[in-house]
C-alpha positions as CSV (number, residue, x, y, z in Angstrom):
1,M,16.8,58.4,-76.0
2,P,16.7,58.6,-79.4
3,R,16.3,54.9,-80.8
4,L,17.0,52.9,-84.2
5,V,13.9,50.7,-84.8
6,F,13.8,48.0,-87.5
7,S,10.5,46.6,-88.6
8,L,11.3,43.5,-90.7
9,F,9.1,40.8,-92.5
10,A,10.0,38.0,-94.5
11,A,8.2,36.2,-97.0
12,W,8.7,32.6,-95.2
13,A,7.3,34.5,-92.1
14,A,4.2,35.0,-94.6
15,S,3.8,38.9,-93.5
16,A,4.2,41.3,-96.1
17,A,0.5,42.5,-95.2
18,E,1.5,42.5,-91.0
19,P,1.8,46.2,-90.0
20,A,5.0,47.7,-88.8
21,V,3.9,49.5,-85.5
22,F,6.0,52.4,-84.3
23,T,5.9,55.0,-81.3
24,I,7.6,58.3,-81.8
25,Q,7.7,60.8,-78.7
26,T,9.0,64.1,-78.6
27,M,11.7,64.3,-76.0
28,T,10.8,67.0,-73.3
29,A,13.1,70.4,-73.5
30,Q,15.1,68.8,-76.0
31,M,13.8,69.6,-79.9
32,K,14.4,66.4,-80.8
33,Y,12.3,62.9,-81.6
34,D,12.9,59.8,-79.6
35,T,12.6,58.0,-82.3
36,A,15.7,59.0,-85.4
37,E,15.2,56.2,-87.6
38,M,12.4,53.7,-88.8
39,L,12.9,50.5,-91.5
40,V,9.8,49.2,-93.4
41,A,9.5,47.1,-96.8
42,P,8.4,48.9,-99.8
43,G,4.1,49.0,-99.6
44,Q,4.3,47.8,-96.2
45,P,1.3,48.8,-93.6
46,V,2.6,51.2,-91.0
47,K,1.0,52.3,-88.1
48,I,2.6,55.3,-86.2
49,H,1.5,56.3,-82.7
50,F,2.9,59.9,-82.1
51,L,2.6,61.3,-78.5
52,N,3.9,65.1,-78.2
53,G,4.8,65.0,-74.2
54,D,6.8,68.0,-74.5
55,D,5.5,71.4,-73.3
56,L,5.6,73.0,-77.2
57,P,3.6,72.3,-80.2
58,H,5.5,69.6,-82.5
59,N,4.0,67.9,-85.8
60,L,5.4,65.0,-87.6
61,V,5.7,65.4,-91.5
62,F,7.2,63.2,-94.4
63,C,8.6,64.0,-97.3
64,L,10.2,62.7,-100.5
65,P,13.7,61.9,-100.8
66,G,16.7,64.4,-100.9
67,T,14.1,66.8,-99.4
68,D,15.8,69.7,-97.6
69,T,13.8,69.8,-94.5
70,A,15.3,72.6,-92.4
71,A,15.3,75.1,-96.0
72,M,12.0,74.0,-96.7
73,S,10.6,75.0,-92.8
74,L,12.7,77.8,-92.6
75,K,11.3,79.0,-96.5
76,Q,7.9,79.7,-94.7
77,M,9.0,82.5,-92.3
78,E,9.4,84.4,-95.5
79,K,5.5,85.5,-95.0
80,P,4.8,84.0,-91.7
81,E,0.9,85.5,-91.3
82,E,0.5,82.7,-93.7
83,A,2.1,80.4,-92.5
84,L,0.5,80.9,-88.9
85,K,-2.9,80.5,-90.7
86,R,-1.6,77.0,-92.2
87,N,-0.6,75.9,-88.4
88,W,3.0,76.1,-89.5
89,L,2.6,73.5,-92.4
90,P,4.6,74.4,-95.7
91,D,3.1,75.0,-98.7
92,D,5.2,72.0,-100.5
93,Q,4.6,69.6,-102.7
94,R,7.2,67.3,-101.3
95,I,5.1,66.4,-98.1
96,W,3.2,63.4,-98.9
97,L,1.9,62.8,-94.8
98,H,1.9,64.9,-91.9
99,S,0.4,64.9,-88.5
100,R,-1.7,68.1,-87.0
101,M,0.5,70.6,-84.7
102,L,-0.2,68.5,-81.6
103,N,-0.5,70.8,-78.9
104,P,1.5,69.8,-75.3
105,H,0.4,66.4,-74.2
106,E,-1.6,65.8,-77.3
107,K,-1.3,62.7,-79.4
108,E,-2.4,61.1,-83.0
109,D,-1.9,57.9,-84.8
110,L,-1.0,57.9,-88.4
111,S,-1.8,54.9,-90.4
112,F,-0.1,54.6,-94.0
113,T,0.9,52.3,-96.5
114,A,5.1,52.8,-97.1
115,P,5.7,54.2,-100.4
116,D,6.6,51.5,-102.9
117,K,10.2,53.3,-104.1
118,P,12.7,52.2,-101.8
119,G,14.7,55.1,-100.7
120,T,15.7,57.5,-97.4
121,Y,12.2,59.6,-96.5
122,P,12.5,62.1,-94.5
123,Y,10.4,63.4,-91.2
124,V,10.8,66.8,-89.8
125,C,8.7,69.1,-87.3
126,T,7.9,72.3,-89.1
127,F,7.2,74.7,-86.0
128,P,9.5,77.8,-86.3
129,G,12.8,77.0,-85.3
130,H,12.7,73.1,-84.9
131,A,13.8,71.7,-88.0
132,L,17.7,71.6,-87.2
133,T,17.7,69.2,-84.8
134,M,13.7,67.4,-84.8
135,R,14.0,65.4,-87.6
136,G,14.4,61.7,-88.4
137,E,14.1,59.1,-91.6
138,L,11.8,56.8,-92.7
139,K,14.0,54.3,-94.7
140,V,11.9,51.9,-97.6
141,A,14.2,49.1,-98.4
142,P,13.5,45.4,-99.5
143,M,14.8,41.9,-97.9
144,A,18.5,41.5,-99.4
145,E,19.3,38.3,-101.2
146,G,19.6,35.0,-99.5
147,L,22.5,32.8,-99.7
148,K,23.0,30.6,-102.9
149,D,24.3,26.8,-102.8
150,L,24.4,26.4,-99.0
151,Q,26.6,23.2,-98.4
152,F,26.7,21.8,-94.8
153,A,29.5,19.7,-93.0
154,L,28.4,17.6,-90.1
155,Y,31.2,16.6,-87.6
156,L,31.1,14.2,-84.5
157,G,32.9,15.3,-81.2
158,N,32.8,16.8,-77.8
159,W,34.0,20.3,-77.5
160,Q,34.2,23.4,-75.2
161,Q,35.7,25.9,-77.8
162,L,35.3,25.6,-82.0
163,P,37.5,22.8,-83.1
164,D,40.0,23.3,-86.1
165,F,37.6,21.7,-88.9
166,S,39.7,21.4,-91.5
167,K,41.8,18.9,-89.8
168,L,38.9,16.8,-89.1
169,T,36.6,14.1,-91.0
170,P,33.1,15.2,-91.7
171,H,30.6,12.5,-90.8
172,R,27.9,13.5,-93.2
173,K,27.8,16.2,-95.9
174,G,25.3,17.2,-98.4
175,A,23.5,20.4,-100.0
176,V,20.7,22.5,-97.8
177,E,18.0,22.6,-100.5
178,D,16.4,25.8,-98.8
179,N,19.6,27.9,-98.6
180,L,18.6,28.6,-94.8
181,I,21.1,27.9,-92.1
182,Q,19.6,25.2,-89.7
183,V,21.5,22.8,-87.3
184,K,19.0,20.0,-86.6
185,L,20.3,17.6,-89.9
186,D,20.1,14.6,-88.3
187,D,18.5,13.2,-85.0
188,Y,22.1,14.0,-82.7
189,K,21.1,16.7,-79.7
190,N,24.6,16.9,-78.1
191,E,28.0,16.7,-79.2
192,F,28.4,17.6,-83.2
193,G,29.3,20.3,-85.3
194,V,28.6,21.5,-88.7
195,V,29.9,23.8,-90.8
196,F,28.1,25.9,-93.5
197,T,29.5,27.0,-96.6
198,G,27.8,28.7,-99.9
199,T,28.0,32.2,-101.6
200,L,26.6,35.6,-100.4
201,N,25.8,37.9,-103.1
202,A,26.2,41.7,-102.4
203,A,23.6,43.6,-104.2
204,R,26.1,46.4,-104.4
205,K,29.5,48.1,-102.6
206,G,29.2,49.2,-99.3
207,S,28.7,48.6,-95.5
208,H,27.1,45.1,-94.9
209,R,26.4,44.5,-91.3
210,F,26.4,40.6,-89.8
211,Y,24.4,39.1,-86.8
212,L,25.7,36.0,-85.1
213,S,23.8,34.4,-82.0
214,S,24.0,30.6,-81.0
215,D,23.8,28.1,-78.8
216,D,26.7,26.9,-78.1
217,G,29.6,28.4,-80.1
218,A,29.6,30.0,-83.8
219,R,31.8,32.0,-85.7
220,L,31.1,33.6,-89.4
221,L,33.4,34.5,-91.8
222,I,33.5,36.1,-95.5
223,D,35.7,35.5,-98.1
224,G,37.5,33.5,-95.6
225,K,37.9,36.3,-93.0
226,E,36.2,36.1,-89.4
227,V,33.7,38.5,-89.2
228,V,31.6,37.6,-86.2
229,N,33.0,35.2,-83.3
230,H,30.6,33.7,-80.6
231,D,32.7,31.0,-79.9
232,G,32.1,29.2,-76.4
233,I,29.9,27.4,-74.0
234,H,26.7,29.9,-74.2
235,P,22.7,30.7,-74.4
236,A,21.4,32.0,-77.6
237,S,20.6,35.2,-75.5
238,E,22.7,37.7,-77.1
239,I,23.1,39.1,-80.5
240,R,26.4,40.0,-81.7
241,E,27.4,42.0,-85.0
242,K,29.9,43.9,-87.2
243,S,30.2,45.7,-89.8
244,V,32.3,44.7,-93.2
245,S,32.6,47.0,-96.4
246,L,32.0,44.2,-99.2
247,E,32.2,44.9,-103.2
248,K,29.6,44.2,-105.2
249,G,29.5,40.9,-106.5
250,P,29.7,37.3,-105.3
251,H,31.3,36.8,-101.9
252,E,32.5,33.2,-99.7
253,F,30.3,32.6,-96.9
254,R,31.5,30.3,-94.2
255,L,29.4,29.6,-91.0
256,E,31.2,27.3,-88.1
257,Y,28.8,26.0,-84.8
258,F,29.2,23.2,-82.3
259,Q,26.9,21.9,-80.2
260,A,27.7,20.5,-76.4
261,S,24.8,20.3,-75.0
262,G,21.5,21.6,-74.1
263,N,19.5,23.8,-76.3
264,I,20.4,23.8,-80.1
265,E,20.1,27.3,-81.6
266,L,21.6,29.1,-84.5
267,Y,20.7,32.4,-86.0
268,A,22.4,34.4,-88.7
269,A,21.4,37.7,-90.7
270,Y,22.8,40.4,-92.4
271,K,21.9,43.8,-93.4
272,G,23.2,44.9,-96.9
273,A,24.1,48.9,-98.3
274,D,20.3,49.3,-98.9
275,T,18.3,46.5,-97.4
276,Q,16.6,45.5,-94.5
277,I,18.3,42.6,-92.0
278,T,17.9,39.6,-93.7
279,P,17.7,36.5,-91.9
280,L,20.1,33.5,-93.2
281,S,18.6,30.9,-91.1
282,K,15.5,29.2,-90.4
283,W,15.7,29.4,-86.5
284,L,14.8,33.5,-86.0
285,H,16.2,34.8,-83.1
286,P,13.2,36.6,-80.5
287,R,15.3,39.8,-81.0
288,W,15.5,39.6,-84.4
289,K,13.1,42.5,-85.4
290,G,14.6,44.7,-83.2
291,G,17.8,45.7,-84.8
292,A,20.4,48.2,-83.3
293,K,20.2,51.3,-81.3
294,P,22.3,54.4,-82.1
295,K,24.8,54.8,-80.0
296,R,25.0,58.2,-78.4
297,E,27.9,59.6,-76.8
298,H,26.3,61.0,-73.9
299,E,22.3,60.9,-72.6
300,P,21.0,64.3,-73.0
301,I,20.8,66.0,-70.1
302,P,18.5,69.1,-71.1
303,L,18.6,72.3,-68.4
304,V,15.3,73.7,-68.1
305,A,14.4,77.3,-66.1
306,R,10.9,76.9,-64.2
307,D,10.5,79.2,-61.5
308,E,13.5,81.3,-61.8
309,P,16.4,82.1,-64.5
310,V,19.3,79.0,-64.9
311,I,22.6,79.7,-65.2
312,Y,25.7,77.2,-67.2
313,R,28.8,78.1,-67.6
314,N,30.8,76.4,-70.0
315,F,31.9,76.5,-73.7
316,I,29.0,77.5,-76.2
317,Q,29.3,77.2,-79.2
318,G,28.9,81.3,-80.7
319,A,29.9,82.6,-77.3
320,G,33.4,81.2,-76.9
321,N,35.3,79.3,-73.9
322,R,34.4,81.6,-71.2
323,A,30.6,81.8,-71.6
324,I,27.9,82.2,-69.2
325,A,24.6,81.4,-70.5
326,V,21.1,82.1,-69.0
327,G,17.7,80.2,-69.5
328,Y,14.7,82.6,-68.1
329,P,11.3,81.0,-67.6
330,G,9.5,81.7,-70.3
331,G,11.7,80.1,-73.5
332,V,14.0,83.4,-73.6
333,N,17.5,82.5,-73.3
334,M,21.1,84.4,-73.8
335,A,24.9,83.7,-73.7
336,W,27.4,86.4,-72.4
337,S,31.1,85.9,-73.3
338,A,33.6,86.7,-70.5
339,E,36.3,87.0,-73.2
340,S,34.9,89.7,-75.2
341,M,32.9,91.4,-72.1
342,N,29.7,91.0,-74.9
343,L,26.1,90.2,-75.6
344,A,27.1,87.0,-77.6
345,L,24.1,85.0,-78.4
346,V,19.7,85.7,-77.6
347,W,17.6,82.8,-78.7
348,R,13.9,81.1,-77.2
349,G,12.6,78.2,-76.7
350,A,14.7,75.2,-75.2
351,F,18.0,76.5,-73.2
352,I,21.0,74.1,-73.3
353,D,21.8,70.1,-73.4
354,A,24.7,69.9,-70.6
355,A,25.3,66.0,-71.9
356,R,28.6,67.1,-74.3
357,H,29.9,68.6,-70.8
358,W,29.1,65.8,-68.4
359,N,32.6,64.3,-68.0
360,S,34.5,67.3,-68.6
361,R,34.6,69.9,-71.0
362,G,36.7,68.4,-73.8
363,G,33.4,67.8,-75.6
364,G,33.8,70.8,-77.6
365,H,31.3,73.8,-77.6
366,E,27.8,73.2,-77.0
367,P,25.0,74.9,-79.4
368,P,21.9,76.0,-78.2
369,M,18.9,73.9,-78.1
370,G,16.5,76.5,-78.9
371,Y,15.8,78.3,-82.5
372,D,15.6,81.8,-83.9
373,V,19.2,82.3,-82.7
374,L,20.5,85.7,-83.1
375,R,24.2,87.1,-82.6
376,P,23.5,90.8,-82.6
377,T,27.4,91.7,-83.1
378,G,28.2,88.6,-85.0
379,E,31.3,87.2,-84.2
380,V,32.8,87.4,-80.6
381,T,33.5,91.2,-80.2
382,P,33.4,93.7,-77.7
383,A,30.8,96.2,-77.4
384,L,32.9,99.0,-76.8
385,F,35.9,100.6,-78.9
386,I,37.7,103.5,-79.8
387,T,37.6,104.8,-83.7
388,E,37.3,107.8,-85.2
389,K,35.4,106.0,-87.6
390,A,32.1,103.8,-86.0
391,D,31.3,102.0,-89.5
392,V,34.9,100.2,-89.4
393,E,35.1,96.4,-88.7
394,W,35.3,95.7,-85.0
395,P,38.4,93.4,-83.4
396,V,37.5,90.1,-83.3
397,W,38.7,87.8,-80.7
398,D,41.7,86.7,-80.7
399,K,42.7,83.9,-78.7
400,S,46.6,84.8,-78.4
401,K,45.6,88.1,-76.1
402,R,42.8,90.1,-74.7
403,Y,40.6,92.7,-76.0
404,D,43.1,95.9,-74.7
405,G,41.5,97.9,-71.6
406,F,39.3,95.4,-70.5
407,A,38.9,93.3,-67.0
408,W,36.6,91.1,-66.2
409,K,35.1,91.4,-62.6
410,G,33.0,88.6,-62.4
411,Y,29.0,88.5,-62.0
412,T,26.4,88.6,-58.8
413,L,22.9,87.4,-58.6
414,D,20.1,90.3,-58.8
415,A,16.8,89.7,-56.6
416,A,15.1,87.7,-59.6
417,R,18.4,85.5,-59.6
418,S,19.3,86.9,-62.8
419,P,23.2,87.4,-63.2
420,V,24.6,90.7,-63.2
421,F,28.0,90.9,-65.2
422,R,30.9,93.4,-64.0
423,Y,34.1,94.4,-66.0
424,T,36.3,97.5,-66.5
425,W,37.4,99.3,-69.7
426,H,40.3,101.8,-69.4
427,G,39.5,102.3,-65.7
428,A,35.8,103.2,-66.2
429,R,33.2,100.5,-64.3
430,V,30.8,98.6,-66.4
431,E,27.5,96.5,-65.0
432,E,25.3,94.8,-67.1
433,S,22.0,93.4,-66.4
434,Y,19.1,91.3,-68.4
435,A,15.4,90.8,-68.1
436,A,13.3,88.7,-70.2
437,S,9.8,89.0,-70.9
438,G,6.9,87.2,-72.8
439,D,6.6,83.6,-74.3
440,G,9.7,82.7,-76.3
441,N,8.6,78.9,-76.7
442,K,5.6,80.3,-79.7
443,P,6.3,82.4,-82.8
444,Q,3.2,84.6,-81.4
445,G,4.9,84.9,-78.3
446,A,6.1,88.3,-78.3
447,P,9.4,87.4,-76.3
448,T,11.9,90.4,-75.8
449,L,15.1,90.7,-73.8
450,A,15.9,93.7,-71.7
451,R,19.7,94.9,-71.2
452,T,21.1,97.6,-69.0
453,V,24.7,99.1,-69.4
454,K,25.6,101.1,-66.6
455,I,29.0,102.5,-66.8
456,D,30.2,105.0,-64.4
457,G,33.8,107.1,-64.4
458,T,35.8,108.4,-67.4
459,L,36.0,106.8,-70.7
460,P,38.0,107.4,-73.5
461,A,37.5,109.7,-76.7
462,N,36.2,108.7,-79.5
463,A,34.7,105.5,-77.9
464,W,31.6,103.8,-78.9
465,F,29.2,100.8,-78.2
466,R,28.0,98.9,-80.7
467,L,24.5,97.4,-80.3
468,A,24.1,95.6,-83.6
469,T,26.0,94.4,-86.9
470,A,24.1,93.3,-89.9
471,S,24.0,93.3,-93.6
472,K,20.9,95.8,-93.7
473,I,19.7,98.0,-90.8
474,E,16.1,99.4,-91.5
475,D,15.1,102.8,-89.0
476,Q,11.9,102.3,-88.1
477,G,11.6,105.4,-86.5
478,N,10.9,105.7,-82.6
479,G,14.4,104.3,-81.2
480,R,13.3,101.0,-83.0
481,Y,15.8,99.2,-85.5
482,L,14.9,96.5,-88.2
483,C,18.2,93.9,-88.6
484,H,18.5,91.7,-91.4
485,E,21.5,89.2,-91.5
486,G,21.0,86.4,-93.8
487,N,17.4,84.8,-93.1
488,M,17.4,86.3,-89.8
489,K,15.6,89.6,-88.7
490,F,15.8,90.8,-85.4
491,V,14.7,94.4,-83.4
492,I,16.5,96.4,-81.4
493,T,15.1,99.4,-79.6
494,A,17.1,102.3,-77.6
495,A,17.5,105.7,-77.5
496,G,20.0,108.4,-79.2
497,V,21.8,105.1,-81.4
498,R,22.8,105.8,-85.3
499,I,23.7,103.8,-88.1
500,A,27.2,103.5,-89.2
501,G,27.7,101.3,-92.1
502,K,26.7,97.5,-91.1
503,N,27.0,98.9,-87.2
504,L,24.5,100.3,-85.1
505,V,26.4,102.4,-82.9
506,M,26.0,104.9,-80.4
507,P,28.5,107.3,-78.3
508,A,30.2,105.6,-75.3
509,V,29.3,108.0,-72.3
510,T,28.9,107.4,-68.3
511,G,25.2,106.3,-67.4
512,T,22.6,103.8,-68.1
513,L,21.8,102.7,-71.5
514,S,18.7,100.5,-71.9
515,V,18.3,98.2,-74.9
516,T,15.4,96.0,-76.3
517,Y,15.8,92.9,-78.3
518,A,13.2,91.5,-80.0
519,W,12.2,89.4,-82.6
520,P,9.8,91.0,-85.3
């Protein structure tokens, strides 16, 4: 599970030169790093243990703030031969640090000094197709400003909960000279309380996160409003935290604490909009450097095709609500739509993360995990259509009605455990089967998806079968057509087809149609 890792240092803890050490691992079949964010101080030494436990090659490339890492990685595919010679490392001046392209199960250590300039420095895997999901951020931020004019008021009493200190008379008052919260102000070991007041200056407007841990009860207030409450009798094993939005400038800080018996521990800290977690107390919690982990809706559940195809029926982005995705061994994948009765998606690399649909289908449409995602016919549309002109716009899925003439008949599995889809169109029976070959995990793996369509029965007049739609289609001869759509290119090979405007079509006739989809 990706984690948010904080590495902090403080001048009073004396270690600006102490290196921040991180371990970044690749997540098997998920196209992600397990560490989504790292936080360091300007000029701090950093050491990263980079471990590639995946079955695909991956690298770790650090860029300057503001770099569009996805666009940078994609641009190198304009000249793939040159990019391959550089081992898929973009020739870009915004890259200031990078690892090798690690083969599966390799590792590498990176040691460097964090940039002096605060900012967010993105990192990314530049292997083709990985940059959209395999990325993170190195955040370079200084410590925040501490408290000013810190005062204390010491009270004596035996409580099980925080009392209303405003109704009590303090035993002693005074200033805290170093402006760090500390509870050992006198020799009292039990049955006392302390109220700290001071000024906290927000360097800029934005979200500020406060942290509190205590033995026994405590609560933290900003401008008279409670932010974090940790009242009651308990050890200081837990750090409670909460974010509030603060305007730029000074704010009233108040922290209330009581000690019943046992250990005397009180930890407070905060993180500004562009700063690290800064302790406000002299005692540092053992986990104060740990920060907080980012929340995830679900743990990832990657589906991996090993010895036979894996089938996943659910809501899939680009294939509709009645999608049937198939992951083939070797990293070639497709999704078929039982709404449009047509091939909707083809992609390579990782298959599907099923986490979004673990409890229900209410989590939305799951996108493919891999890269080089092809949509041969664009939006969810049927392959068969009746028209006198094949270069027209074909119908797009309308949720309020079914496509005219189509009836879904389900699917069975062939000898290779791959699905064979069946439907009827105006009474004619249609059967589609697929087979994958090549290595879809590598750009030079020459992967292909072969599609076989069998039509049995009488078809209407002016019936057409559309194989693809694209902004540009080039006839390369011998039934081979190169299709351009945005930054994507794909090759379709089939006999008896023709270019009709932006469509690649053939007359729909009884018999067998063989089509091959490939990446150039």
